[in-house]
C-alpha positions in Angstrom: 11.2 1.4 27.0 8.4 3.2 25.3 10.3 3.1 22.0 10.4 -0.7 22.1 6.6 -0.9 22.7 5.9 1.6 19.9 8.1 -0.4 17.5 6.5 -3.7 18.5 2.9 -2.3 18.1 3.9 -0.8 14.7 5.3 -4.1 13.5 2.1 -5.9 14.7 -0.2 -3.5 12.8 1.9 -3.8 9.6 1.9 -7.6 9.8 -1.9 -7.4 10.2 -2.3 -5.1 7.2 0.0 -7.5 5.2 -2.2 -10.5 6.1 -5.6 -8.9 5.2 -4.4 -7.6 1.8 -5.1 -9.5 -1.4 -1.8 -8.4 -2.9 1.1 -10.5 -1.8 3.3 -7.9 0.0 6.8 -8.4 1.5 6.9 -6.6 4.8 9.8 -4.4 3.8 8.1 -3.3 0.6 4.9 -2.6 2.5 6.8 -0.4 4.9 8.5 1.5 2.1 5.3 2.1 0.2 3.4 3.2 3.3 6.3 5.7 3.9 5.9 7.0 0.4 2.1 7.3 0.6 1.9 8.5 4.2 0.2 11.8 3.5 -1.8 10.7 0.5 -5.6 10.5 1.0 -6.5 7.1 -0.3 -8.7 4.2 0.8 -6.2 2.0 2.6 -7.9 -1.4 2.0 -8.4 -0.7 -1.7 -4.7 0.4 -2.0 -3.5 -2.7 -0.1 -5.4 -5.0 -2.4 -4.4 -3.2 -5.7 -1.4 -0.9 -5.1 -0.6 -0.3 -8.8 -3.0 1.6 -11.0 -3.6 -0.1 -14.3 -3.6 2.3 -17.3 -6.9 2.7 -19.1 -7.1 1.7 -22.7 -7.6 4.7 -24.9 -9.3 4.4 -28.3 -6.9 4.9 -31.2 -6.6 8.5 -32.5 -8.2 9.2 -35.8 -6.6 11.6 -38.2 -9.1 13.9 -39.9 
């Protein structure tokens, strides 16, 4: 019985995180990405809003 309650609470929390994020997550993708990043120290709200890091533009190399 406790496993059912734990699963229901987990799904409720994940759906809440999905709704507050700016990025349009599918619930299955959100669960998979949270599993991958479970032990990574990151700001959760910032990661939910922008999960993929955009590469910085580097200046072109000059040959001397």
